[in-house]
C-alpha positions as a Python dict, from the first residue, in 0.01 Angstrom:
ca = {
    (1, 'M'): (0, 0, 0),
    (2, 'N'): (237, -244, 222),
    (3, 'A'): (283, -487, -93),
    (4, 'W'): (367, -193, -267),
    (5, 'A'): (617, -59, -77),
    (6, 'A'): (760, -372, 20),
    (7, 'F'): (849, -436, -325),
    (8, 'G'): (987, -93, -412),
    (9, 'D'): (1189, -111, -131),
    (10, 'T'): (1346, -445, -292),
    (11, 'V'): (1426, -287, -644),
    (12, 'I'): (1540, 36, -452),
    (13, 'L'): (1794, -194, -226),
    (14, 'L'): (1857, -408, -529),
    (15, 'G'): (1943, -131, -736),
    (16, 'I'): (2160, 31, -491),
    (17, 'V'): (2387, -284, -486),
    (18, 'Q'): (2383, -281, -825),
    (19, 'G'): (2507, 51, -890),
    (20, 'F'): (2800, 21, -657),
    (21, 'V'): (2902, -279, -865),
    (22, 'L'): (2816, -169, -1203),
    (23, 'S'): (2997, 169, -1125),
    (24, 'A'): (3303, -18, -942),
    (25, 'L'): (3325, -215, -1296),
    (26, 'L'): (3336, 85, -1500),
    (27, 'F'): (3537, 357, -1283),
    (28, 'R'): (3807, 49, -1348),
    (29, 'S'): (3748, -32, -1675),
    (30, 'R'): (4093, 48, -1883),
    (31, 'R'): (3859, 14, -2224),
    (32, 'H'): (3735, 392, -2318),
    (33, 'Q'): (3826, 601, -2048),
    (34, 'P'): (3720, 910, -1930),
    (35, 'A'): (3381, 782, -2086),
    (36, 'N'): (3342, 493, -1878),
    (37, 'Q'): (3469, 724, -1574),
    (38, 'L'): (3195, 962, -1656),
    (39, 'L'): (2931, 681, -1651),
    (40, 'S'): (3052, 570, -1335),
    (41, 'A'): (3025, 899, -1160),
    (42, 'L'): (2680, 930, -1309),
    (43, 'I'): (2543, 567, -1155),
    (44, 'G'): (2714, 643, -839),
    (45, 'L'): (2552, 966, -789),
    (46, 'I'): (2202, 782, -860),
    (47, 'T'): (2288, 490, -658),
    (48, 'L'): (2377, 744, -375),
    (49, 'A'): (2060, 905, -415),
    (50, 'C'): (1847, 589, -377),
    (51, 'L'): (2070, 514, -93),
    (52, 'N'): (1927, 794, 55),
    (53, 'I'): (1594, 707, 72),
    (54, 'Y'): (1659, 398, 179),
    (55, 'F'): (1848, 543, 471),
    (56, 'L'): (1481, 741, 522),
    (57, 'D'): (1249, 442, 527),
    (58, 'A'): (1466, 206, 705),
    (59, 'D'): (1441, 202, 1073),
    (60, 'W'): (1811, 104, 1193),
    (61, 'P'): (1998, 401, 1075),
    (62, 'Q'): (1775, 627, 1302),
    (63, 'S'): (1770, 422, 1623),
    (64, 'N'): (2150, 501, 1718),
    (65, 'K'): (2253, 872, 1720),
    (66, 'A'): (2561, 885, 1561),
    (67, 'L'): (2458, 689, 1238),
    (68, 'S'): (2123, 900, 1250),
    (69, 'I'): (2361, 1211, 1233),
    (70, 'L'): (2581, 1047, 967),
    (71, 'A'): (2336, 940, 787),
    (72, 'N'): (2188, 1304, 768),
    (73, 'A'): (2482, 1493, 672),
    (74, 'L'): (2651, 1280, 407),
    (75, 'P'): (2583, 1432, 77),
    (76, 'L'): (2379, 1125, -87),
    (77, 'V'): (2163, 1354, -277),
    (78, 'V'): (2358, 1524, -552),
    (79, 'I'): (2172, 1587, -861),
    (80, 'M'): (2322, 1904, -988),
    (81, 'P'): (2609, 1739, -1173),
    (82, 'M'): (2403, 1477, -1352),
    (83, 'G'): (2323, 1702, -1650),
    (84, 'P'): (2708, 1786, -1693),
    (85, 'L'): (2786, 1438, -1643),
    (86, 'I'): (2533, 1298, -1895),
    (87, 'Y'): (2683, 1552, -2174),
    (88, 'L'): (3002, 1494, -2110),
    (89, 'Y'): (2956, 1137, -2126),
    (90, 'V'): (2803, 1152, -2495),
    (91, 'R'): (3109, 1343, -2575),
    (92, 'A'): (3349, 1129, -2397),
    (93, 'S'): (3177, 832, -2579),
    (94, 'T'): (3206, 1032, -2945),
    (95, 'Q'): (3556, 1159, -2957),
    (96, 'A'): (3845, 985, -3006),
    (97, 'N'): (4053, 1290, -2826),
    (98, 'F'): (3829, 1345, -2553),
    (99, 'Q'): (3984, 1476, -2231),
    (100, 'L'): (3861, 1600, -1899),
    (101, 'T'): (4037, 1936, -1872),
    (102, 'R'): (4022, 2219, -1599),
    (103, 'D'): (3776, 2462, -1785),
    (104, 'L'): (3522, 2169, -1734),
    (105, 'R'): (3503, 2248, -1393),
    (106, 'V'): (3267, 2555, -1461),
    (107, 'H'): (2996, 2224, -1540),
    (108, 'F'): (2988, 2124, -1179),
    (109, 'Y'): (3011, 2448, -992),
    (110, 'P'): (2595, 2444, -922),
    (111, 'V'): (2654, 2184, -698),
    (112, 'L'): (2644, 2383, -406),
    (113, 'I'): (2295, 2364, -470),
    (114, 'D'): (2278, 2017, -328),
    (115, 'L'): (2585, 2077, -85),
    (116, 'L'): (2416, 2375, 112),
    (117, 'P'): (2181, 2166, 353),
    (118, 'Y'): (2436, 1936, 431),
    (119, 'I'): (2644, 2169, 545),
    (120, 'L'): (2340, 2339, 747),
    (121, 'V'): (2262, 2024, 887),
    (122, 'L'): (2644, 1922, 976),
    (123, 'T'): (2639, 2246, 1133),
    (124, 'G'): (2346, 2236, 1318),
    (125, 'D'): (2397, 1855, 1443),
    (126, 'L'): (2705, 1940, 1596),
    (127, 'G'): (2588, 2244, 1735),
    (128, 'L'): (2353, 2088, 1897),
    (129, 'L'): (2577, 1842, 2036),
    (130, 'T'): (2823, 2103, 2174),
    (131, 'G'): (2533, 2318, 2298),
    (132, 'G'): (2604, 2561, 2095),
    (133, 'I'): (2261, 2573, 1962),
    (134, 'S'): (1929, 2480, 2130),
    (135, 'P'): (1695, 2222, 2017),
    (136, 'A'): (1455, 2456, 1907),
    (137, 'Q'): (1710, 2660, 1678),
    (138, 'R'): (1800, 2289, 1553),
    (139, 'S'): (1462, 2244, 1443),
    (140, 'W'): (1428, 2556, 1295),
    (141, 'I'): (1668, 2480, 1075),
    (142, 'S'): (1573, 2146, 1012),
    (143, 'N'): (1239, 2301, 913),
    (144, 'A'): (1437, 2569, 663),
    (145, 'I'): (1615, 2275, 489),
    (146, 'D'): (1290, 2071, 430),
    (147, 'Q'): (1165, 2351, 245),
    (148, 'Y'): (1478, 2437, 76),
    (149, 'D'): (1523, 2090, -65),
    (150, 'V'): (1146, 2064, -175),
    (151, 'Y'): (1236, 2403, -421),
    (152, 'A'): (1549, 2270, -487),
    (153, 'D'): (1414, 2027, -715),
    (154, 'I'): (1308, 2296, -961),
    (155, 'P'): (1673, 2431, -1088),
    (156, 'R'): (1771, 2001, -1059),
    (157, 'W'): (1509, 1926, -1282),
    (158, 'I'): (1579, 2197, -1532),
    (159, 'S'): (2001, 2148, -1512),
    (160, 'V'): (1938, 1758, -1604),
    (161, 'T'): (1673, 1865, -1851),
    (162, 'A'): (1888, 2131, -2045),
    (163, 'Y'): (2223, 1947, -2051),
    (164, 'C'): (1974, 1677, -2196),
    (165, 'W'): (1864, 1827, -2471),
    (166, 'Q'): (2235, 1974, -2517),
    (167, 'A'): (2381, 1627, -2544),
    (168, 'R'): (2085, 1599, -2807),
    (169, 'K'): (2169, 1867, -3016),
    (170, 'Y'): (2534, 1770, -3017),
    (171, 'L'): (2453, 1406, -3096),
    (172, 'T'): (2268, 1534, -3379),
    (173, 'G'): (2505, 1738, -3508),
    (174, 'L'): (2773, 1490, -3487),
    (175, 'Q'): (2533, 1166, -3727),
    (176, 'S'): (2593, 1341, -4017),
    (177, 'S'): (2986, 1261, -3977),
    (178, 'S'): (2953, 944, -3829),
    (179, 'A'): (3040, 657, -4030),
    (180, 'G'): (3138, 275, -4008),
    (181, 'E'): (3016, 16, -3770),
    (182, 'E'): (3146, 108, -3435),
    (183, 'N'): (3046, 482, -3486),
    (184, 'Q'): (2648, 395, -3538),
    (185, 'R'): (2698, 145, -3252),
    (186, 'T'): (2809, 433, -3061),
    (187, 'V'): (2537, 685, -3212),
    (188, 'R'): (2277, 462, -3122),
    (189, 'W'): (2359, 378, -2769),
    (190, 'M'): (2389, 742, -2744),
    (191, 'Q'): (2050, 817, -2864),
    (192, 'Q'): (1886, 505, -2642),
    (193, 'F'): (2097, 679, -2373),
    (194, 'L'): (1954, 1006, -2364),
    (195, 'L'): (1582, 893, -2474),
    (196, 'L'): (1589, 706, -2123),
    (197, 'F'): (1675, 1020, -1927),
    (198, 'L'): (1452, 1209, -2103),
    (199, 'V'): (1130, 989, -2024),
    (200, 'F'): (1252, 989, -1674),
    (201, 'Q'): (1249, 1358, -1680),
    (202, 'A'): (910, 1351, -1790),
    (203, 'I'): (813, 1125, -1510),
    (204, 'W'): (994, 1356, -1274),
    (205, 'F'): (804, 1640, -1372),
    (206, 'C'): (463, 1487, -1318),
    (207, 'Y'): (582, 1428, -987),
    (208, 'L'): (741, 1748, -926),
    (209, 'V'): (428, 1992, -1028),
    (210, 'P'): (250, 1836, -774),
    (211, 'Y'): (519, 1784, -525),
    (212, 'S'): (620, 2154, -547),
    (213, 'L'): (273, 2284, -420),
    (214, 'P'): (179, 2279, -83),
    (215, 'A'): (-185, 2230, -124),
    (216, 'T'): (-81, 1825, -268),
    (217, 'R'): (259, 1781, -138),
    (218, 'Q'): (181, 1603, 189),
    (219, 'P'): (-156, 1368, -15),
    (220, 'L'): (129, 1310, -276),
    (221, 'L'): (359, 1207, -29),
    (222, 'D'): (120, 985, 158),
    (223, 'A'): (-46, 791, -151),
    (224, 'V'): (268, 714, -304),
    (225, 'G'): (560, 835, -131),
    (226, 'W'): (891, 823, -326),
    (227, 'Y'): (874, 501, -494),
    (228, 'P'): (769, 703, -829),
    (229, 'I'): (1108, 851, -861),
    (230, 'F'): (1330, 577, -688),
    (231, 'V'): (1194, 294, -855),
    (232, 'P'): (1244, 396, -1217),
    (233, 'L'): (1617, 528, -1116),
    (234, 'A'): (1689, 170, -947),
    (235, 'I'): (1596, 77, -1248),
    (236, 'L'): (1775, 288, -1455),
    (237, 'I'): (2079, 223, -1242),
    (238, 'Y'): (2072, -163, -1381),
    (239, 'W'): (2023, -79, -1764),
    (240, 'L'): (2282, 210, -1785),
    (241, 'G'): (2543, 49, -1580),
    (242, 'L'): (2487, -333, -1761),
    (243, 'K'): (2482, -170, -2107),
    (244, 'G'): (2697, 125, -2087),
    (245, 'Y'): (3003, -138, -1967),
    (246, 'L'): (2851, -412, -2241),
    (247, 'I'): (2870, -164, -2516),
    (248, 'S'): (3231, -55, -2410),
    (249, 'Y'): (3355, -418, -2424),
    (250, 'T'): (3178, -471, -2793),
    (251, 'S'): (3301, -123, -2910),
    (252, 'A'): (3659, -233, -2826),
    (253, 'Q'): (3615, -580, -2932),
    (254, 'V'): (3511, -450, -3264),
    (255, 'A'): (3752, -142, -3307),
    (256, 'T'): (4053, -475, -3268),
    (257, 'G'): (3867, -670, -3504),
    (258, 'R'): (3894, -418, -3736),
    (259, 'Q'): (4243, -331, -3710),
    (260, 'V'): (4303, -692, -3707),
    (261, 'E'): (4156, -743, -4052),
    (262, 'T'): (4329, -375, -4175),
    (263, 'S'): (4619, -493, -4088),
    (264, 'R'): (4609, -839, -4274),
    (265, 'L'): (4518, -622, -4600),
    (266, 'I'): (4797, -441, -4562),
    (267, 'D'): (5058, -702, -4488),
    (268, 'A'): (4923, -890, -4804),
    (269, 'T'): (5027, -585, -5021),
    (270, 'A'): (5353, -566, -4852),
    (271, 'S'): (5367, -194, -4964),
    (272, 'R'): (5061, -74, -5107),
    (273, 'L'): (4721, 12, -4947),
    (274, 'P'): (4438, -244, -5137),
    (275, 'D'): (4180, -29, -5293),
    (276, 'T'): (3962, -146, -5049),
    (277, 'I'): (4104, 38, -4799),
    (278, 'T'): (4188, 358, -4934),
    (279, 'N'): (3834, 377, -5104),
    (280, 'Q'): (3654, 370, -4795),
    (281, 'Y'): (3942, 526, -4546),
    (282, 'V'): (4072, 826, -4738),
    (283, 'P'): (3751, 1017, -4786),
    (284, 'L'): (3662, 947, -4438),
    (285, 'L'): (3981, 1096, -4367),
    (286, 'I'): (3911, 1411, -4502),
    (287, 'K'): (3590, 1419, -4387),
    (288, 'V'): (3634, 1385, -4021),
    (289, 'M'): (3943, 1667, -4106),
    (290, 'E'): (3724, 1913, -4260),
    (291, 'E'): (3389, 1885, -4105),
    (292, 'E'): (3498, 1780, -3752),
    (293, 'K'): (3800, 2008, -3785),
    (294, 'L'): (4038, 1775, -3558),
    (295, 'F'): (4370, 2007, -3678),
    (296, 'L'): (4209, 2223, -3431),
    (297, 'D'): (4372, 1997, -3119),
    (298, 'P'): (4752, 2112, -3061),
    (299, 'S'): (4798, 1726, -2902),
    (300, 'L'): (4640, 1603, -3246),
    (301, 'T'): (4847, 1276, -3281),
    (302, 'V'): (4835, 982, -3584),
    (303, 'N'): (4675, 750, -3274),
    (304, 'G'): (4416, 961, -3209),
    (305, 'L'): (4326, 1038, -3581),
    (306, 'A'): (4343, 657, -3630),
    (307, 'G'): (4127, 587, -3333),
    (308, 'R'): (3844, 843, -3455),
    (309, 'I'): (3787, 648, -3820),
    (310, 'G'): (3855, 257, -3701),
    (311, 'V'): (4214, 206, -3789),
    (312, 'Q'): (4551, 132, -3705),
    (313, 'P'): (4792, 420, -3660),
    (314, 'K'): (5031, 294, -3952),
    (315, 'T'): (4709, 288, -4166),
    (316, 'V'): (4666, 619, -4096),
    (317, 'S'): (5048, 678, -4211),
    (318, 'A'): (4960, 486, -4527),
    (319, 'L'): (4707, 659, -4636),
    (320, 'I'): (4870, 1005, -4609),
    (321, 'N'): (5185, 911, -4751),
    (322, 'Q'): (5092, 656, -5051),
    (323, 'Q'): (4730, 865, -5126),
    (324, 'L'): (4806, 1249, -5019),
    (325, 'N'): (5185, 1219, -5063),
    (326, 'K'): (5238, 1412, -4720),
    (327, 'S'): (5376, 1348, -4424),
    (328, 'F'): (5140, 1337, -4116),
    (329, 'S'): (5273, 1651, -3986),
    (330, 'S'): (5234, 1863, -4339),
    (331, 'F'): (4873, 1712, -4384),
    (332, 'I'): (4777, 1836, -4034),
    (333, 'N'): (4966, 2154, -4059),
    (334, 'E'): (4811, 2254, -4408),
    (335, 'Y'): (4469, 2244, -4270),
    (336, 'R'): (4575, 2459, -3988),
    (337, 'V'): (4774, 2705, -4227),
    (338, 'G'): (4455, 2718, -4414),
    (339, 'H'): (4209, 2770, -4133),
    (340, 'F'): (4482, 3074, -4019),
    (341, 'K'): (4451, 3245, -4377),
    (342, 'D'): (4033, 3253, -4312),
    (343, 'R'): (4012, 3355, -3978),
    (344, 'V'): (4251, 3686, -4004),
    (345, 'L'): (3992, 3798, -4253),
    (346, 'Q'): (3760, 3789, -3979),
    (347, 'Q'): (3580, 4099, -3808),
    (348, 'D'): (3697, 4043, -3486),
    (349, 'A'): (4054, 3909, -3577),
    (350, 'A'): (4181, 4283, -3591),
    (351, 'S'): (4243, 4275, -3241),
    (352, 'L'): (4368, 3953, -3156),
    (353, 'T'): (4726, 3853, -3177),
    (354, 'I'): (4900, 3652, -3436),
    (355, 'S'): (5027, 3428, -3202),
    (356, 'G'): (4656, 3396, -3039),
    (357, 'I'): (4482, 3326, -3389),
    (358, 'A'): (4798, 3054, -3434),
    (359, 'A'): (4669, 2909, -3151),
    (360, 'E'): (4324, 2878, -3166),
    (361, 'C'): (4446, 2730, -3543),
    (362, 'G'): (4565, 2438, -3349),
    (363, 'F'): (4966, 2527, -3331),
    (364, 'P'): (5141, 2439, -3004),
    (365, 'S'): (5351, 2702, -3021),
    (366, 'P'): (5434, 3066, -3184),
    (367, 'A'): (5775, 2920, -3326),
    (368, 'T'): (5627, 2618, -3469),
    (369, 'F'): (5358, 2822, -3651),
    (370, 'Q'): (5584, 3082, -3800),
    (371, 'R'): (5828, 2793, -3943),
    (372, 'V'): (5533, 2628, -4084),
    (373, 'F'): (5338, 2879, -4200),
    (374, 'K'): (5656, 3047, -4416),
    (375, 'Q'): (5701, 2662, -4506),
    (376, 'V'): (5379, 2600, -4688),
    (377, 'T'): (5307, 2979, -4832),
    (378, 'G'): (5643, 3130, -4872),
    (379, 'I'): (5568, 3465, -4659),
    (380, 'T'): (5543, 3516, -4324),
    (381, 'P'): (5235, 3557, -4113),
    (382, 'S'): (5259, 3963, -4122),
    (383, 'Q'): (5353, 3967, -4493),
    (384, 'Y'): (5018, 3750, -4528),
    (385, 'I'): (4773, 3918, -4351),
    (386, 'Q'): (4882, 4302, -4448),
    (387, 'E'): (4826, 4185, -4827),
    (388, 'A'): (4528, 3957, -4748),
    (389, 'R'): (4383, 4284, -4569),
    (390, 'H'): (4462, 4518, -4839),
    (391, 'D'): (4340, 4295, -5127),
    (392, 'A'): (4010, 4269, -4920),
    (393, 'Q'): (4007, 4662, -4899),
    (394, 'V'): (4033, 4703, -5293),
    (395, 'L'): (3774, 4464, -5337),
    (396, 'D'): (3540, 4590, -5090),
    (397, 'P'): (3610, 4972, -5037),
}
């Protein structure tokens, strides 16, 4: 057991060092933001959890009262955000225009489950130092927190597992529309990423069941401690950080190489795109618009669409201008108008305003919508809705 403990402590300590280094590298990387920032935060939380176990096993933090209070009060075990970070990292890695918007904050509200014991510990320690509570009361708080931590692992496990499955479901739906070398590489990395976490969740579950039962909890801790959980976590830190960083670097190099090659082909023909480019990217351009509905994003730009299909912005403009005989704005707005026509015929549309439906369809403002809709259809939105609903009633009395 001593040899096993020494080995486990060494692996965990190395994982902590590697975790902080790789997390910093990913956070500071200018490639694939915000995906790298999400991965950096995920690795950082895993690293802090490992650091907590190291503090519990090491003697020096407990030998100093101030250090002991600090080690106990710092929120090192913060698990509830890990599931959302996994899910959002998968989305950020596969969506060219992904942004960390305010509406995503709701995913992180359950972090209160993790923070509550630290708040109670800090309150108890400060109360003990100031004489506001007695040692017996502080002891009662510690025992209550110990019991709380045991059963708090259950919603933590459920949260991480649920988000992993949700990310896997999202990735499965994405695979049918993925194309190109870079997209396929990203999808393969995401598959490995989620598989590794699901394997860890299985290990955690096998540990969590006996740990949650009072009769088997202490024998389990006496026999193997926390090593079956935190040794795999330390290994996970190294693999995730290094592979994630290399993937982001390689993807950037591949994308740059593809753009350079495409640019050379375009320059060689001076004015017209070669057939090798149009035959490959025109169907892909239409596919991502129809299946992924990128036009629903009101901030969609030529750069964003170019990043999605893996070419330079000037290539996207040339594809739309030369092959589809449209400008970029006309190309996008025709999809938005078409989506509006379908949307107003749905049952719940009668309770919505025209401006609200237009916003759902990706139009940045009501004025822009009114102008574009009349340009495309020749009539106003109100006239179209009146005629469309009348026709629907005639066909389905």
